[in-house]
C-alpha positions in Angstrom: 156.7 83.4 103.7 159.5 82.1 101.7 161.8 83.7 99.2 163.9 82.9 96.3 166.6 85.0 94.6 165.9 86.0 90.9 167.3 88.5 88.5 164.7 91.3 89.4 164.9 90.6 93.2 163.4 88.1 95.6 160.4 86.1 94.7 158.0 85.4 97.6 155.1 82.9 97.7 152.1 83.4 100.0 150.0 80.3 100.4 147.9 78.1 102.6 149.9 74.9 103.0 147.6 73.2 105.5 144.1 73.6 107.0 144.4 76.3 109.5 141.9 77.9 111.8 139.6 80.5 110.3 140.5 84.1 110.6 139.1 86.0 113.6 137.3 88.5 111.2 133.6 87.6 111.0 132.3 86.1 107.8 130.2 88.5 105.9 126.9 87.3 104.3 127.2 86.0 100.7 123.7 86.4 99.2 123.2 85.2 95.6 120.7 87.9 94.7 119.6 91.1 96.4 117.2 93.7 95.3 119.2 96.9 94.6 118.0 100.2 95.9 116.1 102.5 93.5 118.5 104.2 91.2 118.9 107.9 91.2 119.2 109.8 87.9 122.2 109.1 85.9 123.7 112.6 85.8 120.8 114.9 86.6 118.8 117.2 84.3 119.5 120.6 85.6 121.0 123.7 84.3 124.6 122.7 85.2 124.3 119.2 83.4 123.0 120.9 80.3 125.7 123.4 80.1 128.3 120.7 80.8 126.8 118.6 78.0 126.7 121.6 75.7 130.4 122.1 76.2 131.1 118.4 76.0 129.3 118.1 72.7 130.3 121.5 71.2 130.4 120.4 67.7 126.9 119.1 67.7 125.8 122.2 69.4 127.5 124.4 66.8 125.8 122.2 63.9 122.4 122.7 65.7 122.9 126.4 65.8 124.3 127.0 62.3 121.9 124.9 60.3 118.7 126.8 61.0 120.6 130.1 60.6 121.8 128.9 57.3 118.2 128.0 56.2 117.0 131.4 57.2 119.7 133.1 55.2 118.9 130.9 52.1 115.1 131.8 52.4 116.1 135.6 52.3 117.5 135.2 48.7 114.1 135.0 47.1 112.5 138.1 45.8 109.6 140.0 47.0 106.1 138.6 46.9 102.7 140.3 45.8 99.5 139.7 47.5 96.3 140.2 45.4 93.1 141.1 47.2 89.4 141.0 46.4 86.5 141.9 48.6 83.0 140.3 48.4 79.9 141.2 50.2 77.6 138.4 51.4 74.0 139.3 51.5 70.9 137.5 53.1 69.0 135.5 50.5 66.8 132.5 49.8 70.0 130.5 50.1 70.6 131.6 53.7 68.6 129.6 56.3 66.2 131.7 58.1 65.7 134.5 55.5 62.2 135.4 54.8 60.7 134.6 51.3 57.4 134.8 49.6 56.1 131.7 51.3 56.2 133.3 54.7 57.4 130.1 56.5 60.8 131.3 57.5 62.0 133.9 60.1 64.2 136.9 59.6 68.0 136.4 59.3 69.8 137.3 62.5 73.4 138.8 62.9 74.7 135.5 64.2 73.4 133.7 61.2 75.0 136.3 58.8 78.4 135.3 60.3 77.6 131.6 59.5 76.7 132.4 56.0 80.0 134.3 55.4 81.9 131.5 56.9 80.1 129.1 54.7 80.9 131.3 51.6 84.5 131.3 52.6 84.7 127.4 52.9 83.2 127.2 49.6 85.7 129.5 48.1 88.6 127.5 49.5 87.0 124.0 48.6 89.1 121.7 46.4 86.5 121.6 43.7 86.5 125.5 43.2 90.3 125.7 43.3 90.8 122.8 40.8 88.2 124.5 38.5 90.2 127.7 38.8 93.4 125.9 37.7 91.4 124.4 34.8 90.3 127.9 33.7 93.9 129.5 34.0 96.0 126.3 33.2 98.4 124.9 35.8 101.6 125.6 33.6 100.5 129.2 33.4 100.7 130.0 37.0 103.4 127.4 37.9 105.5 126.9 34.8 108.2 125.0 36.6 105.8 121.9 36.9 106.8 120.9 33.5 110.6 121.0 34.2 112.9 118.4 35.7 113.0 118.2 39.6 115.8 118.0 42.0 118.3 120.1 40.2 117.6 118.1 37.0 118.3 114.8 38.6 114.5 113.6 38.5 112.3 113.8 35.5 109.4 116.2 35.3 105.9 115.4 36.8 103.5 113.6 34.5 101.0 115.8 32.8 98.1 114.1 34.6 99.6 115.3 38.0 100.1 119.0 37.0 96.5 120.0 37.7 96.3 118.4 41.3 99.8 119.7 42.1 99.0 123.2 41.0 95.6 123.0 43.0 97.6 122.1 46.1 100.0 124.9 45.6 97.3 127.4 44.9 95.4 126.4 48.1 98.5 126.9 50.2 98.9 130.4 48.9 95.2 131.3 49.1 93.7 133.1 52.4 90.2 134.1 53.3 89.4 136.5 56.1 86.0 137.2 57.8 85.1 140.2 60.0 82.9 139.3 63.2 81.3 142.7 62.9 80.4 142.9 59.2 79.4 140.7 56.2 82.5 141.2 54.3 84.7 138.5 52.9 88.3 139.2 51.9 90.1 136.8 49.6 94.0 137.0 49.3 96.6 135.2 47.1 100.2 135.6 47.2 102.6 135.1 44.3 106.0 136.4 43.2 104.4 137.8 39.9 102.0 140.7 40.5 100.0 140.2 37.3 99.8 136.4 37.8 98.3 137.0 41.2 95.5 139.2 39.9 94.7 136.6 37.0 94.6 133.9 39.5 92.0 135.6 41.8 89.9 136.5 38.6 89.9 132.8 37.7 89.0 131.7 41.3 86.0 134.2 41.3 84.8 132.7 38.1 85.2 129.1 39.3 83.4 130.2 42.6 80.3 131.7 40.9 80.0 128.8 38.6 80.3 126.2 41.5 77.7 128.2 43.4 75.2 128.3 40.7 75.5 124.6 40.3 74.8 124.0 43.9 71.5 126.2 43.9 70.0 124.2 41.1 67.7 121.3 41.5 64.1 120.2 42.2 63.9 119.8 45.9 60.1 119.8 46.3 59.9 116.2 44.8 62.4 114.8 47.3 60.6 116.5 50.2 57.2 114.9 49.0 58.8 111.4 48.9 60.3 111.9 52.3 56.7 113.0 53.7 55.3 109.8 52.4 58.0 107.7 54.0 57.7 109.4 57.4 53.9 109.0 57.3 54.2 105.3 56.9 56.7 105.1 59.9 54.4 107.1 62.1 51.4 104.7 61.5 53.6 101.6 62.3 54.7 103.2 65.6 51.3 104.0 66.5 50.1 100.5 65.9 53.1 99.1 68.0 52.2 101.5 70.9 48.6 100.1 71.0 49.9 96.7 71.0 52.5 97.3 73.9 49.7 98.7 76.0 47.3 95.8 75.4 49.9 93.4 76.3 50.7 95.0 79.5 47.1 95.9 80.4 47.5 99.5 81.0 45.8 102.7 79.8 47.9 105.3 81.2 51.4 104.0 81.9 52.5 106.8 84.1 49.4 106.5 86.4 49.8 102.8 86.5 53.4 103.0 87.6 52.5 105.5 90.2 49.7 103.4 91.7 52.0 100.2 91.6 54.7 102.2 93.3 52.3 103.5 96.0 50.9 100.0 96.6 54.4 98.5 96.9 55.4 101.4 99.2 52.3 100.8 101.4 52.9 97.1 101.7 56.6 97.6 102.6 55.6 100.1 105.3 53.0 97.5 106.6 55.6 94.7 106.3 58.2 96.8 108.3 55.6 97.6 111.1 54.7 93.9 111.4 58.3 92.8 111.6 59.0 95.5 114.3 55.9 94.3 116.2 56.9 90.6 115.9 60.5 91.5 117.1 58.9 93.3 120.0 56.6 90.2 120.8 59.5 87.9 120.5 61.6 89.9 122.9 58.7 90.3 125.5 58.1 86.5 125.1 61.8 85.7 125.7 62.0 88.1 128.7 58.9 86.6 130.3 60.0 83.1 129.9 63.4 84.1 131.4 61.7 85.6 134.4 59.3 82.7 134.8 62.2 80.3 134.8 64.0 82.3 137.6 60.7 82.6 139.9 60.1 80.1 142.6 56.8 78.2 142.8 55.9 79.2 146.3 56.8 82.1 148.5 56.7 82.7 152.4 53.5 84.5 153.5 54.4 85.1 157.2 57.2 84.2 159.8 56.9 84.5 163.6 59.5 83.7 166.3 59.0 83.8 170.2 60.3 82.2 173.4 57.1 82.3 175.2 55.2 79.0 175.8 51.4 78.9 175.3 49.4 79.0 178.7 52.7 79.6 180.7 51.7 81.5 183.9 55.3 81.4 185.4 55.9 85.2 184.8 52.4 86.3 186.1 53.0 84.1 189.2 56.4 85.7 189.6 54.9 89.1 189.5 52.2 88.4 191.8 54.9 86.9 194.4 57.0 89.9 194.2 53.9 92.0 195.0 52.8 89.8 197.8 56.3 89.9 199.4 56.3 93.8 199.2 53.1 93.9 201.2 54.1 91.3 203.6 57.5 93.0 204.1 55.7 96.2 204.9 53.6 94.6 207.7 55.8 91.9 209.3 59.4 91.8 210.6 62.2 90.7 208.3 62.7 87.4 210.1 59.2 86.4 209.9 58.9 82.8 208.5 56.3 83.8 205.9 59.0 86.1 204.2 61.4 83.3 203.8 58.7 81.2 202.3 57.8 84.0 199.8 61.5 84.2 198.9 61.9 80.6 198.1 58.8 80.6 195.9 60.1 83.8 194.2 63.6 82.3 193.6 61.9 79.1 192.4 59.6 81.1 189.8 62.8 83.1 188.7 64.6 79.9 187.9 61.8 78.6 185.9 61.6 81.8 183.8 65.2 81.5 183.2 65.0 78.0 182.0 62.0 78.8 179.7 63.9 81.9 178.2 66.3 79.5 176.5 63.7 77.8 174.3 62.6 79.6 170.9 59.6 78.7 168.9 59.2 79.8 165.2 55.9 79.7 163.0 56.3 79.9 159.0 53.6 80.1 156.5 54.0 79.6 152.7 51.6 80.2 149.7 51.8 79.7 145.8 53.7 82.6 144.1 51.2 84.9 142.5 53.8 86.2 139.9 54.1 82.8 138.3 50.4 82.7 137.3 50.6 86.3 136.0 53.8 85.5 133.9 52.3 82.2 132.7 49.1 84.0 131.4 51.4 86.7 129.6 53.6 84.1 127.9 50.4 82.3 126.5 49.1 85.7 125.3 52.5 86.7 123.6 52.8 83.1 121.9 49.4 83.6 120.5 50.3 87.1 119.3 53.7 85.8 117.8 52.0 83.2 115.7 49.5 85.7 114.3 52.2 88.0 113.3 54.1 85.2 111.5 51.0 84.4 109.5 50.6 88.1 108.7 54.2 88.4 107.6 53.8 85.6 105.2 50.7 87.2 103.7 52.5 90.4 103.3 55.5 88.8 101.6 53.1 87.2 99.1 51.4 90.7 98.6 54.8 92.3 98.1 55.9 89.6 95.5 52.8 90.2 93.4 53.3 94.0 93.6 57.0 93.7 92.6 55.9 91.5 89.6 53.3 94.1 88.6 55.9 96.9 89.0 58.6 95.0 87.0 55.9 94.3 84.1 54.9 97.9 84.2 58.6 99.1 84.0 59.3 96.9 81.0 56.3 98.1 79.2 57.2 101.7 80.2 60.7 101.4 78.6 59.2 100.0 75.3 56.5 102.6 75.3 59.0 105.4 76.1 61.3 104.4 73.2 58.2 104.2 70.8 56.9 107.5 72.0 60.2 109.1 71.7 60.6 107.8 68.1 57.0 109.0 67.3 57.8 112.5 68.8 60.9 112.7 66.7 59.2 111.6 63.5 56.3 114.0 64.2 58.8 117.0 64.6 60.5 115.8 61.4 57.1 115.3 59.7 56.0 119.0 60.5 59.4 120.3 59.4 59.1 118.5 56.1 55.7 119.7 55.6 56.6 123.3 56.2 59.7 123.0 54.2 58.0 121.3 51.2 55.6 124.2 51.0 58.2 126.9 51.3 60.5 125.1 48.7 57.7 124.7 46.2 57.1 128.5 46.5 60.7 129.3 46.4 61.3 127.2 43.2 58.7 129.3 41.5 60.4 132.6 42.6 64.1 131.4 42.0 64.2 133.2 38.6 63.6 136.6 40.0 65.8 136.3 43.1 68.6 138.8 43.5 72.2 137.5 44.0 73.5 136.6 47.5 77.1 137.4 47.0 78.4 140.6 45.2 82.0 141.6 44.3 82.7 144.8 46.1 86.3 145.1 45.0 87.8 143.4 41.9 91.2 141.7 42.3 94.0 144.1 42.8 97.6 143.9 44.0 100.0 146.7 45.3 102.9 147.8 43.0 105.4 147.3 45.8 106.0 143.7 47.0 106.8 142.6 50.5 110.2 141.1 51.4 110.6 138.6 54.4 114.4 138.9 54.6 114.3 140.2 58.2 111.5 137.8 59.5 113.4 134.9 57.9 116.8 136.0 59.5 115.1 136.3 63.0 113.3 132.9 62.5 116.5 131.3 61.5 118.4 132.8 64.6 115.6 131.8 66.9 115.4 128.4 65.3 119.1 127.9 65.8 118.9 128.8 69.4 116.0 126.6 70.0 117.6 123.7 68.2 120.7 124.1 70.1 118.9 124.3 73.4 116.7 121.2 72.3 119.9 119.2 71.4 121.6 120.0 74.6 118.6 119.0 76.6 118.3 115.8 74.5 121.8 115.0 74.8 121.8 115.6 78.5 118.7 113.3 78.9 120.3 110.5 76.9 123.9 110.9 78.3 124.8 107.9 80.4 128.3 108.9 81.3 129.8 111.2 84.1 131.4 114.3 82.9 132.2 115.8 86.3 132.9 114.5 89.8 129.9 116.0 91.1 127.7 114.0 88.5 129.3 110.8 89.6 128.8 111.6 93.3 125.2 112.4 92.7 124.5 109.6 90.2 126.2 106.9 92.3 125.3 108.1 95.8 128.9 107.6 97.0 131.2 110.4 98.6 133.9 111.5 96.2 137.3 110.7 97.8 139.6 112.0 95.1 139.6 113.4 91.5 142.6 112.8 89.2 143.6 114.2 85.8 144.9 111.5 83.3 147.2 109.1 85.2 149.1 107.7 82.2 152.2 110.1 82.5 152.5 109.9 86.3 152.2 106.2 86.3 154.8 105.7 83.6 157.3 108.0 85.2 156.4 106.8 88.8 156.2 110.4 89.8 154.5 111.8 93.0 151.0 113.0 92.7 149.2 115.4 95.0 145.9 113.8 94.5 147.3 110.3 95.2 148.9 111.7 98.4 145.6 113.2 99.6 143.9 109.8 98.9 146.6 107.9 100.8 146.2 110.2 103.8 142.6 109.7 103.9 143.0 105.8 103.7 145.5 106.0 106.5 143.2 108.1 108.6 140.0 106.2 108.2 138.9 103.7 110.7 136.4 100.8 110.3 135.2 99.2 113.4 138.1 101.0 115.2 140.8 99.6 112.9 142.8 100.9 109.9 142.0 99.1 106.6 144.9 97.1 105.4 143.4 95.5 102.3 141.9 97.9 100.0 140.3 96.9 96.6 139.9 99.4 93.7 136.5 98.4 92.1 136.0 98.4 88.3 133.5 100.6 86.5 134.8 99.7 82.9 137.7 98.3 81.1 139.6 101.7 80.7 138.9 103.3 84.1 142.7 103.8 84.9 142.4 101.9 88.1 145.6 100.0 87.3 147.5 103.2 87.1 145.9 104.6 90.2 146.7 101.5 92.2 150.3 101.6 91.0 150.6 105.3 92.2 148.8 104.5 95.3 151.1 101.5 96.2 154.3 103.8 95.4 152.8 106.3 97.9 152.5 103.9 100.6 155.8 102.2 100.0 158.2 105.1 99.0 156.6 108.0 100.7 155.1 106.3 103.9 157.7 103.5 104.2 155.0 100.9 104.5 155.3 97.2 103.5 152.9 97.3 100.5 151.6 94.7 98.2 150.0 95.4 94.8 147.7 92.5 93.8 146.7 92.7 90.2 143.4 90.8 89.6 142.7 92.6 86.2 145.8 91.3 84.4 148.8 89.1 85.2 150.8 92.0 86.8 153.7 91.9 84.3 153.1 95.6 83.3 153.4 96.9 86.9 156.6 94.7 87.3 158.1 96.1 84.1 157.2 99.7 85.1 158.9 99.1 88.5 162.1 97.6 86.9 161.5 94.0 87.8 160.7 90.9 85.6 158.8 87.8 86.9 161.3 85.0 87.7 160.5 81.4 86.6 159.6 79.7 89.8 157.7 76.5 90.6 154.1 77.5 91.0 152.0 75.7 93.5 148.3 75.7 92.3 146.1 78.3 94.0 149.0 80.1 95.8 149.7 83.8 95.5 153.2 84.6 94.0 154.7 88.0 94.7 157.9 89.7 93.5 159.8 92.6 95.2 160.6 95.6 93.0 163.3 98.2 92.9 161.1 100.3 95.2 161.9 99.1 98.7 159.0 97.6 100.6 156.9 97.4 97.4 155.9 93.9 96.1 153.9 93.2 93.1 151.9 89.7 92.5 152.2 87.8 89.3 149.2 85.9 87.9 147.2 86.5 90.9 144.0 85.9 89.0 145.0 82.1 88.8 145.3 81.9 92.7 142.5 80.8 95.1 141.4 84.5 95.6 139.3 84.1 92.5 138.6 80.4 92.6 135.0 79.8 93.3 135.8 76.1 94.2 137.8 77.3 97.3 136.0 77.6 100.5 135.6 80.9 102.2 137.7 80.0 105.3 140.8 79.3 103.0 140.5 82.6 101.3 140.1 84.3 104.7 143.2 82.6 105.8 145.2 83.8 102.8 143.9 87.4 103.6 145.1 87.0 107.2 148.5 85.9 106.1 148.6 89.1 103.8 147.7 91.3 106.7 150.4 89.8 108.8 153.0 90.0 106.0 152.2 93.5 104.7 151.0 96.8 106.3 149.0 97.7 103.2 147.4 95.6 100.4 146.2 97.4 97.2 144.1 95.1 95.1 143.2 96.0 91.5 139.7 94.5 91.0 138.7 92.4 88.0 136.9 93.7 85.0 133.7 91.8 85.6 132.3 92.2 89.0 128.9 90.5 88.8 130.2 86.9 89.6 130.4 85.3 93.0 134.1 85.3 93.3 134.3 89.0 92.6 131.5 89.7 95.0 133.1 87.5 97.7 136.4 89.2 97.4 134.6 92.6 97.6 133.0 91.5 100.8 136.2 90.0 102.4 138.5 93.0 101.9 138.7 95.7 104.4 137.4 98.5 102.1 136.5 99.1 98.4 136.9 102.2 96.3 134.8 102.5 93.1 137.0 104.0 90.3 135.1 106.0 87.8 136.6 107.3 84.5 135.3 110.7 83.3 133.3 110.8 80.0 134.0 107.0 79.7 132.3 105.1 82.6 128.6 104.5 82.0 126.4 104.9 85.1 124.5 101.6 84.5 127.5 99.1 84.9 128.9 101.2 87.6 125.7 101.3 89.6 125.4 97.5 89.0 128.9 96.9 90.3 128.2 99.2 93.4 124.8 97.3 94.2 126.6 93.9 93.7 129.2 94.8 96.2 126.6 96.2 98.7 124.5 93.2 98.4 127.5 90.9 99.2 128.2 92.8 102.3 131.2 94.8 101.1 132.1 98.2 102.3 132.4 100.9 99.8 134.4 104.1 101.2 133.5 106.2 98.2 134.5 106.8 94.5 137.7 108.0 92.9 137.3 110.0 89.6 139.9 109.7 86.9 140.2 111.5 83.7 139.4 114.9 85.1 139.6 117.9 82.7 138.3 121.3 82.5 135.1 121.0 80.3 133.3 124.3 81.2 135.3 127.6 81.4 136.1 128.6 85.1 134.0 131.8 84.7 131.0 130.0 83.6 131.6 127.5 86.4 131.5 130.3 89.0 128.5 131.8 87.2 126.3 128.6 87.5 127.9 127.4 90.8 129.0 124.1 89.3 
């Protein structure tokens, strides 16, 4: 560290003059790309967030609330409306399906059919043709005189005359209502208009148009049409019968269902026989393999008997020894012990005993072998199994041929059955239609003859009538306006909350970014300009001094950017003041966002014109003891992508040796490699979030970029804090 005297103090230069050993701190990984973790919701979508958005956008909430209420008030300015009503009784007649007539072909009308008839008459009453004819009878300008006047407060010309009738019919249809009762055959018709007499006249014209249109629909010669249809269906039935005969002849069947059943039974029988033969062949092959294996393991000859003895044939030595012993016993009983004959017998006995002992050492064995009887049995069995296996193989081949023929026959029958089924279905349908047309033709012919003497099916029970007192909708309109205003305000609040991408409270930033909240600051412009102490800054400095990372206190701390106007420069100035002035720590403020001139001016110092060495970091002291501020640090090697990592580590190591605390103001753009490398090399990072300004997307991208580079993020600092929701409401919702 070298120093030069200048007008504002001493200028110092921190640089790497030569290639020095790399710092002892391990090099963090520097990945180019890393998949970010799945993002959480920006600010949440709960009750607290909706209330915060409502107070944050209170003007829009007021507009959404007031506009529907004003519309409701405007609707109440109109006068009362009158509803004219007429009642019709719908009776069962020849026009109703199922009513008995003189032909006797139709059944009695049921109650459920009466309801259908009433509903059909109501649909006819509301049809466009009837309404248009009623407007022609009455005149569109009679009921709606304003159709001939200028539109849009006189700004647009009146509608063309050819559009009056259609427009009047549309308006009349909107004010017309028909009601039916499920328990009766009564049809009520209502029309609402501001003029009582006009409402009654309109219903009279509607009834006239309705009865005229109904009479037109009931006229016509239907029997002639039915006869032509009968002729056409007769020809179609004959063609289908001919095609059915042709299909059966081509397939060679008489009864398709019986033939399919027989073919299926035959195929099933062949398959069962095939399964049994395959099972039998598998059993035969298994037995053959087992017999061959046993035959290979058996010996050709076996031992019939085996004798072993130590006696020699025609050997009388033992018998002689026994006779000599008997003779000596007899002589010993008759002569004296010293008689010479006894000695001779003893010698002969000893010689015989020696001979017996000599012969006992020799053993003789006799072994008799014969041909193994199991070999002949297994050989005969193998021949039998081989013959059986060959027979089963031939039988399987024949069964496969039979199964192929049966499957081909079944496929032919199925194809024929599909075509015949379609033809029969068409024939059945045509026969049903043919019978119906025959019946209807006879009944229609008789009905046309009796049409002149038929009674009316619809009778007017009550002529059009309207009450003398109209109905006012002022209170309903006011209630609807109030409810609509509340609904619009609630919908606007939810929509704005869903679309909001900025953090309005520290809790939202903490949840949205997944980082712990270290401190929250009100606007920092005034404290930063006055160089005043701030309790929130003091608390943050205490946390940074108390924290330990891998057993050591962080010396180089970078304030990460979340936007261009996030007040991280003011926060860094106040934090550096706290370390230098209140904590008496050698502190360096490194400005990578700008050139540092604004901080030097605020601290009573101006940069001195000194010789700059390319890539070096220039720092000036300030009026605050132990506080240094860099000048044009963004031009140094710290943000140079061409500088190797070891050189930047050496610069940071020198900064650690020269200063106790280094506060770095991160650059605006944090997506490049130099910014991510710096975030990974510093001891700790703090993400600065500006309330109501910082967008969640860029802040999350900056956080993910730092994490992917291996940087440590202690948490977030929230600036621009203000009271958005009243404290009572905050306590109520637990925000």
